[in-house]
All heavy atoms as a GROMACS GRO file, in nm:
protein
  499
    1MET      N    1   0.240   1.173  -2.944
    1MET     CA    2   0.159   1.221  -2.817
    1MET      C    3   0.252   1.189  -2.696
    1MET      O    4   0.282   1.075  -2.671
    1MET     CB    5   0.030   1.134  -2.807
    1MET     CG    6  -0.046   1.172  -2.683
    1MET     SD    7  -0.223   1.114  -2.705
    1MET     CE    8  -0.222   0.975  -2.582
    2ALA      N    9   0.286   1.290  -2.635
    2ALA     CA   10   0.365   1.290  -2.510
    2ALA      C   11   0.300   1.262  -2.395
    2ALA      O   12   0.183   1.297  -2.371
    2ALA     CB   13   0.442   1.417  -2.497
    3MET      N   14   0.346   1.189  -2.292
    3MET     CA   15   0.270   1.148  -2.172
    3MET      C   16   0.312   1.261  -2.061
    3MET      O   17   0.431   1.295  -2.039
    3MET     CB   18   0.314   1.013  -2.122
    3MET     CG   19   0.243   0.979  -2.000
    3MET     SD   20   0.288   0.792  -1.971
    3MET     CE   21   0.155   0.703  -2.064
    4ASN      N   22   0.215   1.300  -1.997
    4ASN     CA   23   0.227   1.406  -1.898
    4ASN      C   24   0.252   1.336  -1.765
    4ASN      O   25   0.139   1.305  -1.702
    4ASN     CB   26   0.119   1.502  -1.893
    4ASN     CG   27   0.130   1.622  -1.788
    4ASN    OD1   28   0.212   1.604  -1.702
    4ASN    ND2   29   0.056   1.726  -1.813
    5PHE      N   30   0.360   1.316  -1.718
    5PHE     CA   31   0.382   1.235  -1.598
    5PHE      C   32   0.339   1.319  -1.468
    5PHE      O   33   0.301   1.254  -1.365
    5PHE     CB   34   0.530   1.192  -1.586
    5PHE     CG   35   0.573   1.095  -1.685
    5PHE    CD1   36   0.663   1.115  -1.789
    5PHE    CD2   37   0.526   0.959  -1.660
    5PHE    CE1   38   0.694   1.025  -1.880
    5PHE    CE2   39   0.571   0.864  -1.748
    5PHE     CZ   40   0.641   0.900  -1.868
    6ASP      N   41   0.342   1.444  -1.470
    6ASP     CA   42   0.300   1.528  -1.358
    6ASP      C   43   0.147   1.498  -1.341
    6ASP      O   44   0.100   1.486  -1.226
    6ASP     CB   45   0.322   1.668  -1.374
    6ASP     CG   46   0.479   1.699  -1.360
    6ASP    OD1   47   0.536   1.618  -1.275
    6ASP    OD2   48   0.521   1.802  -1.412
    7GLU      N   49   0.081   1.508  -1.448
    7GLU     CA   50  -0.066   1.488  -1.438
    7GLU      C   51  -0.110   1.335  -1.392
    7GLU      O   52  -0.194   1.323  -1.310
    7GLU     CB   53  -0.124   1.509  -1.581
    7GLU     CG   54  -0.283   1.499  -1.580
    7GLU     CD   55  -0.340   1.534  -1.722
    7GLU    OE1   56  -0.285   1.605  -1.796
    7GLU    OE2   57  -0.446   1.469  -1.748
    8LEU      N   58  -0.015   1.246  -1.444
    8LEU     CA   59  -0.052   1.106  -1.409
    8LEU      C   60  -0.020   1.090  -1.255
    8LEU      O   61  -0.104   1.032  -1.187
    8LEU     CB   62   0.057   1.015  -1.488
    8LEU     CG   63   0.032   0.864  -1.466
    8LEU    CD1   64  -0.103   0.830  -1.497
    8LEU    CD2   65   0.136   0.795  -1.560
    9ARG      N   66   0.085   1.141  -1.213
    9ARG     CA   67   0.127   1.141  -1.057
    9ARG      C   68   0.020   1.203  -0.976
    9ARG      O   69  -0.018   1.151  -0.871
    9ARG     CB   70   0.263   1.203  -1.036
    9ARG     CG   71   0.310   1.195  -0.898
    9ARG     CD   72   0.418   1.283  -0.855
    9ARG     NE   73   0.370   1.430  -0.850
    9ARG     CZ   74   0.432   1.529  -0.912
    9ARG    NH1   75   0.544   1.517  -0.962
    9ARG    NH2   76   0.382   1.640  -0.894
   10ASN      N   77  -0.033   1.323  -1.025
   10ASN     CA   78  -0.144   1.392  -0.955
   10ASN      C   79  -0.265   1.305  -0.933
   10ASN      O   80  -0.336   1.305  -0.840
   10ASN     CB   81  -0.170   1.524  -1.010
   10ASN     CG   82  -0.055   1.626  -0.988
   10ASN    OD1   83   0.018   1.608  -0.894
   10ASN    ND2   84  -0.049   1.723  -1.070
   11LYS      N   85  -0.300   1.238  -1.051
   11LYS     CA   86  -0.411   1.164  -1.049
   11LYS      C   87  -0.400   1.028  -0.955
   11LYS      O   88  -0.494   0.991  -0.882
   11LYS     CB   89  -0.453   1.102  -1.193
   11LYS     CG   90  -0.511   1.213  -1.282
   11LYS     CD   91  -0.546   1.152  -1.416
   11LYS     CE   92  -0.604   1.264  -1.503
   11LYS     NZ   93  -0.648   1.217  -1.636
   12ALA      N   94  -0.278   0.971  -0.970
   12ALA     CA   95  -0.252   0.868  -0.866
   12ALA      C   96  -0.265   0.901  -0.723
   12ALA      O   97  -0.312   0.832  -0.645
   12ALA     CB   98  -0.112   0.813  -0.903
   13GLN      N   99  -0.211   1.024  -0.702
   13GLN     CA  100  -0.213   1.071  -0.554
   13GLN      C  101  -0.363   1.107  -0.505
   13GLN      O  102  -0.401   1.065  -0.405
   13GLN     CB  103  -0.132   1.200  -0.549
   13GLN     CG  104   0.017   1.176  -0.541
   13GLN     CD  105   0.093   1.309  -0.542
   13GLN    OE1  106   0.055   1.413  -0.581
   13GLN    NE2  107   0.219   1.301  -0.502
   14ASP      N  108  -0.443   1.150  -0.603
   14ASP     CA  109  -0.582   1.168  -0.574
   14ASP      C  110  -0.647   1.044  -0.542
   14ASP      O  111  -0.728   1.025  -0.443
   14ASP     CB  112  -0.645   1.237  -0.681
   14ASP     CG  113  -0.609   1.400  -0.695
   14ASP    OD1  114  -0.548   1.457  -0.603
   14ASP    OD2  115  -0.639   1.451  -0.801
   15LEU      N  116  -0.624   0.936  -0.613
   15LEU     CA  117  -0.682   0.807  -0.605
   15LEU      C  118  -0.654   0.748  -0.462
   15LEU      O  119  -0.732   0.700  -0.400
   15LEU     CB  120  -0.653   0.722  -0.724
   15LEU     CG  121  -0.733   0.744  -0.842
   15LEU    CD1  122  -0.663   0.652  -0.958
   15LEU    CD2  123  -0.875   0.719  -0.838
   16VAL      N  124  -0.521   0.762  -0.441
   16VAL     CA  125  -0.472   0.706  -0.304
   16VAL      C  126  -0.536   0.790  -0.192
   16VAL      O  127  -0.580   0.718  -0.101
   16VAL     CB  128  -0.306   0.717  -0.291
   16VAL    CG1  129  -0.263   0.685  -0.149
   16VAL    CG2  130  -0.256   0.609  -0.397
   17ASN      N  131  -0.542   0.912  -0.191
   17ASN     CA  132  -0.603   0.981  -0.094
   17ASN      C  133  -0.762   0.954  -0.087
   17ASN      O  134  -0.820   0.950   0.026
   17ASN     CB  135  -0.604   1.143  -0.125
   17ASN     CG  136  -0.454   1.187  -0.116
   17ASN    OD1  137  -0.374   1.129  -0.032
   17ASN    ND2  138  -0.412   1.296  -0.169
   18GLN      N  139  -0.830   0.924  -0.192
   18GLN     CA  140  -0.970   0.902  -0.190
   18GLN      C  141  -0.998   0.752  -0.147
   18GLN      O  142  -1.102   0.730  -0.081
   18GLN     CB  143  -1.038   0.918  -0.330
   18GLN     CG  144  -1.038   1.061  -0.381
   18GLN     CD  145  -1.087   1.072  -0.518
   18GLN    OE1  146  -1.125   0.985  -0.578
   18GLN    NE2  147  -1.077   1.200  -0.563
   19HIS      N  148  -0.907   0.662  -0.195
   19HIS     CA  149  -0.940   0.527  -0.171
   19HIS      C  150  -0.832   0.450  -0.091
   19HIS      O  151  -0.807   0.334  -0.098
   19HIS     CB  152  -0.956   0.443  -0.298
   19HIS     CG  153  -1.062   0.509  -0.394
   19HIS    ND1  154  -1.192   0.501  -0.360
   19HIS    CD2  155  -1.054   0.591  -0.503
   19HIS    CE1  156  -1.266   0.565  -0.447
   19HIS    NE2  157  -1.165   0.616  -0.544
   20GLY      N  158  -0.762   0.526   0.007
   20GLY     CA  159  -0.655   0.463   0.083
   20GLY      C  160  -0.704   0.340   0.171
   20GLY      O  161  -0.630   0.242   0.173
   21GLY      N  162  -0.826   0.342   0.218
   21GLY     CA  163  -0.874   0.235   0.296
   21GLY      C  164  -0.883   0.108   0.218
   21GLY      O  165  -0.852  -0.003   0.260
   22LYS      N  166  -0.935   0.121   0.094
   22LYS     CA  167  -0.946   0.004   0.006
   22LYS      C  168  -0.824  -0.050  -0.030
   22LYS      O  169  -0.793  -0.169  -0.049
   22LYS     CB  170  -1.022   0.034  -0.112
   22LYS     CG  171  -1.180   0.066  -0.082
   22LYS     CD  172  -1.262   0.094  -0.213
   22LYS     CE  173  -1.407   0.114  -0.174
   22LYS     NZ  174  -1.481   0.159  -0.288
   23ILE      N  175  -0.725   0.033  -0.061
   23ILE     CA  176  -0.579   0.001  -0.096
   23ILE      C  177  -0.528  -0.081   0.010
   23ILE      O  178  -0.461  -0.178   0.000
   23ILE     CB  179  -0.505   0.117  -0.148
   23ILE    CG1  180  -0.570   0.178  -0.270
   23ILE    CG2  181  -0.360   0.082  -0.160
   23ILE    CD1  182  -0.515   0.317  -0.307
   24GLU      N  183  -0.548  -0.023   0.130
   24GLU     CA  184  -0.488  -0.086   0.255
   24GLU      C  185  -0.535  -0.236   0.268
   24GLU      O  186  -0.470  -0.323   0.299
   24GLU     CB  187  -0.518  -0.001   0.375
   24GLU     CG  188  -0.451  -0.027   0.507
   24GLU     CD  189  -0.473   0.066   0.613
   24GLU    OE1  190  -0.497   0.181   0.590
   24GLU    OE2  191  -0.470   0.015   0.711
   25GLU      N  192  -0.671  -0.247   0.256
   25GLU     CA  193  -0.724  -0.375   0.267
   25GLU      C  194  -0.680  -0.481   0.155
   25GLU      O  195  -0.653  -0.592   0.183
   25GLU     CB  196  -0.888  -0.365   0.254
   25GLU     CG  197  -0.957  -0.294   0.373
   25GLU     CD  198  -1.100  -0.284   0.345
   25GLU    OE1  199  -1.169  -0.355   0.263
   25GLU    OE2  200  -1.159  -0.205   0.400
   26GLY      N  201  -0.646  -0.420   0.037
   26GLY     CA  202  -0.613  -0.514  -0.068
   26GLY      C  203  -0.474  -0.549  -0.060
   26GLY      O  204  -0.435  -0.663  -0.080
   27VAL      N  205  -0.389  -0.453   0.004
   27VAL     CA  206  -0.252  -0.494   0.036
   27VAL      C  207  -0.244  -0.606   0.154
   27VAL      O  208  -0.164  -0.706   0.145
   27VAL     CB  209  -0.170  -0.374   0.080
   27VAL    CG1  210  -0.033  -0.409   0.142
   27VAL    CG2  211  -0.153  -0.265  -0.044
   28GLU      N  212  -0.333  -0.585   0.255
   28GLU     CA  213  -0.332  -0.689   0.348
   28GLU      C  214  -0.375  -0.833   0.299
   28GLU      O  215  -0.308  -0.932   0.332
   28GLU     CB  216  -0.442  -0.643   0.461
   28GLU     CG  217  -0.438  -0.735   0.592
   28GLU     CD  218  -0.318  -0.707   0.682
   28GLU    OE1  219  -0.254  -0.616   0.677
   28GLU    OE2  220  -0.279  -0.806   0.739
   29LYS      N  221  -0.478  -0.818   0.215
   29LYS     CA  222  -0.515  -0.945   0.149
   29LYS      C  223  -0.422  -1.006   0.072
   29LYS      O  224  -0.397  -1.133   0.072
   29LYS     CB  225  -0.638  -0.946   0.076
   29LYS     CG  226  -0.770  -0.914   0.154
   29LYS     CD  227  -0.901  -0.895   0.072
   29LYS     CE  228  -1.016  -0.862   0.154
   29LYS     NZ  229  -1.132  -0.846   0.074
   30ALA      N  230  -0.336  -0.939  -0.006
   30ALA     CA  231  -0.234  -0.986  -0.092
   30ALA      C  232  -0.122  -1.037  -0.012
   30ALA      O  233  -0.063  -1.147  -0.030
   30ALA     CB  234  -0.179  -0.876  -0.176
   31GLY      N  235  -0.094  -0.978   0.112
   31GLY     CA  236   0.006  -1.028   0.201
   31GLY      C  237  -0.029  -1.164   0.262
   31GLY      O  238   0.047  -1.250   0.270
   32GLU      N  239  -0.158  -1.174   0.307
   32GLU     CA  240  -0.210  -1.304   0.354
   32GLU      C  241  -0.203  -1.414   0.268
   32GLU      O  242  -0.166  -1.520   0.289
   32GLU     CB  243  -0.359  -1.284   0.415
   32GLU     CG  244  -0.369  -1.190   0.530
   32GLU     CD  245  -0.291  -1.245   0.650
   32GLU    OE1  246  -0.276  -1.368   0.676
   32GLU    OE2  247  -0.217  -1.170   0.710
   33PHE      N  248  -0.240  -1.372   0.138
   33PHE     CA  249  -0.220  -1.480   0.025
   33PHE      C  250  -0.076  -1.526   0.010
   33PHE      O  251  -0.038  -1.640  -0.019
   33PHE     CB  252  -0.277  -1.424  -0.113
   33PHE     CG  253  -0.262  -1.514  -0.214
   33PHE    CD1  254  -0.329  -1.622  -0.252
   33PHE    CD2  255  -0.156  -1.496  -0.315
   33PHE    CE1  256  -0.311  -1.714  -0.362
   33PHE    CE2  257  -0.133  -1.578  -0.417
   33PHE     CZ  258  -0.215  -1.690  -0.433
   34ALA      N  259   0.012  -1.432  -0.006
   34ALA     CA  260   0.154  -1.453  -0.020
   34ALA      C  261   0.219  -1.543   0.094
   34ALA      O  262   0.282  -1.630   0.068
   34ALA     CB  263   0.236  -1.332  -0.035
   35LYS      N  264   0.163  -1.517   0.208
   35LYS     CA  265   0.206  -1.591   0.332
   35LYS      C  266   0.164  -1.741   0.326
   35LYS      O  267   0.231  -1.829   0.349
   35LYS     CB  268   0.169  -1.524   0.466
   35LYS     CG  269   0.242  -1.403   0.497
   35LYS     CD  270   0.223  -1.361   0.639
   35LYS     CE  271   0.078  -1.292   0.659
   35LYS     NZ  272   0.069  -1.231   0.791
   36GLN      N  273   0.039  -1.752   0.285
   36GLN     CA  274  -0.008  -1.888   0.269
   36GLN      C  275   0.060  -1.961   0.155
   36GLN      O  276   0.098  -2.084   0.157
   36GLN     CB  277  -0.161  -1.884   0.242
   36GLN     CG  278  -0.237  -1.843   0.354
   36GLN     CD  279  -0.390  -1.840   0.326
   36GLN    OE1  280  -0.426  -1.860   0.208
   36GLN    NE2  281  -0.478  -1.800   0.420
   37LYS      N  282   0.090  -1.900   0.047
   37LYS     CA  283   0.145  -1.958  -0.087
   37LYS      C  284   0.303  -1.969  -0.057
   37LYS      O  285   0.352  -2.087  -0.107
   37LYS     CB  286   0.136  -1.859  -0.186
   37LYS     CG  287   0.172  -1.906  -0.330
   37LYS     CD  288   0.066  -2.016  -0.371
   37LYS     CE  289   0.099  -2.043  -0.518
   37LYS     NZ  290   0.015  -2.159  -0.566
   38PHE      N  291   0.364  -1.879   0.007
   38PHE     CA  292   0.505  -1.894  -0.003
   38PHE      C  293   0.574  -1.899   0.144
   38PHE      O  294   0.710  -1.921   0.143
   38PHE     CB  295   0.578  -1.769  -0.065
   38PHE     CG  296   0.509  -1.745  -0.217
   38PHE    CD1  297   0.436  -1.650  -0.239
   38PHE    CD2  298   0.545  -1.843  -0.312
   38PHE    CE1  299   0.380  -1.636  -0.374
   38PHE    CE2  300   0.509  -1.824  -0.438
   38PHE     CZ  301   0.421  -1.726  -0.468
   39GLY      N  302   0.496  -1.867   0.242
   39GLY     CA  303   0.557  -1.868   0.376
   39GLY      C  304   0.633  -1.726   0.393
   39GLY      O  305   0.588  -1.628   0.356
   40HIS      N  306   0.746  -1.730   0.458
   40HIS     CA  307   0.825  -1.610   0.483
   40HIS      C  308   0.729  -1.497   0.563
   40HIS      O  309   0.736  -1.381   0.508
   40HIS     CB  310   0.881  -1.554   0.358
   40HIS     CG  311   0.965  -1.648   0.285
   40HIS    ND1  312   1.108  -1.681   0.336
   40HIS    CD2  313   0.952  -1.738   0.173
   40HIS    CE1  314   1.159  -1.770   0.256
   40HIS    NE2  315   1.065  -1.808   0.166
   41GLU      N  316   0.666  -1.526   0.653
   41GLU     CA  317   0.573  -1.444   0.718
   41GLU      C  318   0.640  -1.308   0.759
   41GLU      O  319   0.567  -1.193   0.741
   41GLU     CB  320   0.511  -1.501   0.848
   41GLU     CG  321   0.403  -1.611   0.796
   41GLU     CD  322   0.469  -1.750   0.777
   41GLU    OE1  323   0.586  -1.764   0.802
   41GLU    OE2  324   0.388  -1.841   0.743
   42ALA      N  325   0.749  -1.312   0.825
   42ALA     CA  326   0.808  -1.199   0.880
   42ALA      C  327   0.854  -1.090   0.765
   42ALA      O  328   0.818  -0.966   0.770
   42ALA     CB  329   0.943  -1.224   0.949
   43GLN      N  330   0.912  -1.144   0.663
   43GLN     CA  331   0.936  -1.059   0.545
   43GLN      C  332   0.803  -0.998   0.473
   43GLN      O  333   0.807  -0.882   0.442
   43GLN     CB  334   1.013  -1.141   0.447
   43GLN     CG  335   1.163  -1.183   0.495
   43GLN     CD  336   1.156  -1.316   0.559
   43GLN    OE1  337   1.046  -1.365   0.585
   43GLN    NE2  338   1.264  -1.375   0.566
   44ILE      N  339   0.718  -1.082   0.464
   44ILE     CA  340   0.591  -1.022   0.388
   44ILE      C  341   0.523  -0.926   0.488
   44ILE      O  342   0.481  -0.821   0.437
   44ILE     CB  343   0.497  -1.148   0.354
   44ILE    CG1  344   0.561  -1.234   0.262
   44ILE    CG2  345   0.356  -1.101   0.331
   44ILE    CD1  346   0.491  -1.356   0.211
   45ASP      N  347   0.515  -0.955   0.616
   45ASP     CA  348   0.451  -0.854   0.704
   45ASP      C  349   0.535  -0.725   0.704
   45ASP      O  350   0.477  -0.621   0.708
   45ASP     CB  351   0.453  -0.914   0.857
   45ASP     CG  352   0.349  -1.025   0.871
   45ASP    OD1  353   0.252  -1.022   0.794
   45ASP    OD2  354   0.362  -1.083   0.978
   46SER      N  355   0.657  -0.735   0.698
   46SER     CA  356   0.747  -0.609   0.678
   46SER      C  357   0.714  -0.533   0.558
   46SER      O  358   0.690  -0.402   0.567
   46SER     CB  359   0.886  -0.645   0.686
   46SER     OG  360   0.976  -0.528   0.668
   47VAL      N  361   0.701  -0.600   0.439
   47VAL     CA  362   0.673  -0.519   0.324
   47VAL      C  363   0.534  -0.468   0.328
   47VAL      O  364   0.507  -0.346   0.290
   47VAL     CB  365   0.690  -0.626   0.202
   47VAL    CG1  366   0.633  -0.560   0.062
   47VAL    CG2  367   0.830  -0.669   0.190
   48VAL      N  368   0.435  -0.548   0.376
   48VAL     CA  369   0.290  -0.501   0.392
   48VAL      C  370   0.293  -0.366   0.470
   48VAL      O  371   0.233  -0.263   0.439
   48VAL     CB  372   0.202  -0.609   0.453
   48VAL    CG1  373   0.064  -0.538   0.485
   48VAL    CG2  374   0.179  -0.711   0.342
   49GLY      N  375   0.368  -0.374   0.589
   49GLY     CA  376   0.372  -0.246   0.680
   49GLY      C  377   0.429  -0.136   0.607
   49GLY      O  378   0.376  -0.024   0.627
   50LYS      N  379   0.532  -0.147   0.531
   50LYS     CA  380   0.597  -0.038   0.463
   50LYS      C  381   0.510   0.017   0.363
   50LYS      O  382   0.499   0.134   0.349
   50LYS     CB  383   0.736  -0.089   0.397
   50LYS     CG  384   0.829  -0.111   0.498
   50LYS     CD  385   0.963  -0.159   0.436
   50LYS     CE  386   1.066  -0.183   0.549
   50LYS     NZ  387   1.183  -0.239   0.496
   51ILE      N  388   0.439  -0.069   0.275
   51ILE     CA  389   0.335  -0.025   0.187
   51ILE      C  390   0.229   0.053   0.253
   51ILE      O  391   0.186   0.166   0.224
   51ILE     CB  392   0.276  -0.132   0.097
   51ILE    CG1  393   0.385  -0.202   0.015
   51ILE    CG2  394   0.166  -0.075   0.014
   51ILE    CD1  395   0.350  -0.315  -0.056
   52GLN      N  396   0.177  -0.003   0.355
   52GLN     CA  397   0.061   0.072   0.436
   52GLN      C  398   0.098   0.198   0.484
   52GLN      O  399   0.029   0.294   0.497
   52GLN     CB  400   0.003  -0.025   0.535
   52GLN     CG  401  -0.072  -0.140   0.466
   52GLN     CD  402  -0.131  -0.238   0.576
   52GLN    OE1  403  -0.081  -0.250   0.688
   52GLN    NE2  404  -0.235  -0.297   0.544
   53ASP      N  405   0.240   0.214   0.528
   53ASP     CA  406   0.287   0.337   0.583
   53ASP      C  407   0.275   0.449   0.474
   53ASP      O  408   0.277   0.573   0.522
   53ASP     CB  409   0.430   0.319   0.648
   53ASP     CG  410   0.427   0.253   0.768
   53ASP    OD1  411   0.309   0.242   0.841
   53ASP    OD2  412   0.538   0.197   0.829
   54MET      N  413   0.293   0.423   0.361
   54MET     CA  414   0.292   0.511   0.251
   54MET      C  415   0.148   0.562   0.216
   54MET      O  416   0.131   0.663   0.147
   54MET     CB  417   0.344   0.448   0.115
   54MET     CG  418   0.484   0.424   0.131
   54MET     SD  419   0.562   0.373  -0.034
   54MET     CE  420   0.611   0.208   0.002
   55ILE      N  421   0.057   0.506   0.269
   55ILE     CA  422  -0.084   0.546   0.253
   55ILE      C  423  -0.126   0.667   0.345
   55ILE      O  424  -0.110   0.652   0.458
   55ILE     CB  425  -0.191   0.433   0.266
   55ILE    CG1  426  -0.148   0.323   0.167
   55ILE    CG2  427  -0.324   0.483   0.233
   55ILE    CD1  428  -0.226   0.192   0.181
   56PRO      N  429  -0.148   0.790   0.282
   56PRO     CA  430  -0.171   0.907   0.356
   56PRO      C  431  -0.269   0.902   0.467
   56PRO      O  432  -0.238   0.962   0.581
   56PRO     CB  433  -0.198   1.007   0.262
   56PRO     CG  434  -0.179   0.960   0.122
   56PRO     CD  435  -0.180   0.805   0.138
   57ASP      N  436  -0.389   0.840   0.458
   57ASP     CA  437  -0.484   0.853   0.566
   57ASP      C  438  -0.471   0.743   0.678
   57ASP      O  439  -0.550   0.726   0.766
   57ASP     CB  440  -0.622   0.849   0.501
   57ASP     CG  441  -0.659   0.714   0.431
   57ASP    OD1  442  -0.564   0.639   0.410
   57ASP    OD2  443  -0.774   0.689   0.406
   58ARG      N  444  -0.364   0.667   0.668
   58ARG     CA  445  -0.347   0.555   0.769
   58ARG      C  446  -0.256   0.626   0.880
   58ARG      O  447  -0.165   0.670   0.868
   58ARG     CB  448  -0.241   0.450   0.709
   58ARG     CG  449  -0.236   0.331   0.798
   58ARG     CD  450  -0.172   0.222   0.724
   58ARG     NE  451  -0.164   0.102   0.801
   58ARG     CZ  452  -0.061   0.064   0.877
   58ARG    NH1  453   0.034   0.142   0.903
   58ARG    NH2  454  -0.077  -0.042   0.959
   59PRO      N  455  -0.318   0.615   1.004
   59PRO     CA  456  -0.258   0.653   1.117
   59PRO      C  457  -0.130   0.578   1.139
   59PRO      O  458  -0.129   0.463   1.145
   59PRO     CB  459  -0.348   0.637   1.232
   59PRO     CG  460  -0.460   0.547   1.188
   59PRO     CD  461  -0.456   0.543   1.027
   60LYS      N  462  -0.019   0.657   1.189
   60LYS     CA  463   0.094   0.589   1.213
   60LYS      C  464   0.089   0.521   1.346
   60LYS      O  465   0.040   0.567   1.436
   60LYS     CB  466   0.204   0.695   1.223
   60LYS     CG  467   0.237   0.764   1.091
   60LYS     CD  468   0.298   0.687   0.984
   60LYS     CE  469   0.327   0.768   0.864
   60LYS     NZ  470   0.350   0.684   0.748
   61GLN      N  471   0.145   0.399   1.354
   61GLN     CA  472   0.148   0.325   1.489
   61GLN      C  473   0.298   0.330   1.538
   61GLN      O  474   0.386   0.311   1.469
   61GLN     CB  475   0.101   0.183   1.446
   61GLN     CG  476  -0.028   0.172   1.396
   61GLN     CD  477  -0.057   0.021   1.370
   61GLN    OE1  478   0.019  -0.065   1.379
   61GLN    NE2  479  -0.192  -0.009   1.331
   62ASP      N  480   0.288   0.344   1.660
   62ASP     CA  481   0.414   0.338   1.735
   62ASP      C  482   0.474   0.192   1.751
   62ASP      O  483   0.401   0.107   1.774
   62ASP     CB  484   0.407   0.390   1.882
   62ASP     CG  485   0.383   0.552   1.886
   62ASP    OD1  486   0.433   0.618   1.791
   62ASP    OD2  487   0.318   0.587   1.980
   63THR      N  488   0.612   0.169   1.718
   63THR     CA  489   0.664   0.039   1.715
   63THR      C  490   0.737   0.016   1.840
   63THR      O  491   0.792  -0.083   1.855
   63THR     CB  492   0.749   0.013   1.597
   63THR    OG1  493   0.853   0.124   1.593
   63THR    CG2  494   0.665   0.018   1.473
   64ALA      N  495   0.739   0.109   1.941
   64ALA     CA  496   0.820   0.104   2.063
   64ALA      C  497   0.741   0.026   2.176
   64ALA      O  498   0.626  -0.001   2.173
   64ALA     CB  499   0.858   0.243   2.117
   0.00000   0.00000   0.00000
């Protein structure tokens, strides 16, 4: 049985489009947990921001 990666990718994209807000909240909570557990706030905030920027329904924020 061969895996259809195009179908899998499409399903993942659909889920991100439908549940972007929940994913965004989960990433934020995971980031807060990691900061409490390990420190490195600036690095974790950077990673969280990059992940959240990949979520399609998230409005882009100006960093200027």
